[in-house]
C-alpha positions in Angstrom: 0.2 2.3 -24.6 -2.4 3.9 -26.9 -2.4 4.8 -30.6 -1.4 8.4 -30.0 1.6 7.5 -28.0 2.9 5.1 -30.6 2.2 7.3 -33.6 3.7 10.3 -31.8 6.9 8.5 -31.0 7.2 7.1 -34.5 6.7 10.6 -36.0 9.2 12.0 -33.5 11.8 9.5 -34.5 11.2 10.0 -38.3 11.5 13.8 -37.7 14.8 13.4 -35.9 16.2 11.3 -38.7 15.0 13.8 -41.3 16.5 16.7 -39.2 19.9 14.9 -38.9 19.9 14.1 -42.6 19.2 17.7 -43.4 22.1 18.8 -41.3 24.4 16.2 -42.9 23.6 17.2 -46.5 23.3 20.9 -45.6 19.7 21.1 -46.6 18.1 23.7 -44.4 14.5 23.0 -45.7 14.8 19.3 -44.9 16.3 20.1 -41.5 13.4 22.4 -40.7 10.8 19.9 -41.9 12.4 17.3 -39.6 12.4 19.6 -36.7 8.7 20.4 -37.2 7.8 16.7 -37.7 9.8 15.8 -34.5 7.9 18.5 -32.5 4.5 17.4 -33.8 5.4 13.9 -32.8 6.3 15.0 -29.3 3.0 16.8 -28.9 1.0 13.8 -30.2 2.9 11.5 -27.8 2.2 13.8 -24.9 -1.5 13.8 -25.8 -1.4 10.1 -25.8 0.3 10.1 -22.4 -2.4 12.4 -21.0 -5.1 10.1 -22.4 -3.4 7.1 -20.8 -3.2 8.9 -17.5 -6.9 9.8 -17.6 -7.9 6.2 -18.4 -5.8 4.9 -15.5 -7.4 7.4 -13.2 -10.8 6.5 -14.4 -10.1 2.8 -13.7 -9.0 3.5 -10.1 
């Protein structure tokens, strides 16, 4: 597991928490921020997955 994978998954989790909190307190801005943060985290973790796959392929 590389840094991008870890950071991405952490950001994804934080974004999900923020999104749910926004829904609970009926704060549309917080909900939107959480959704954006969650999606940025997903992208970052996918980038990390791709990097990991490339490193594995290079080792083989």
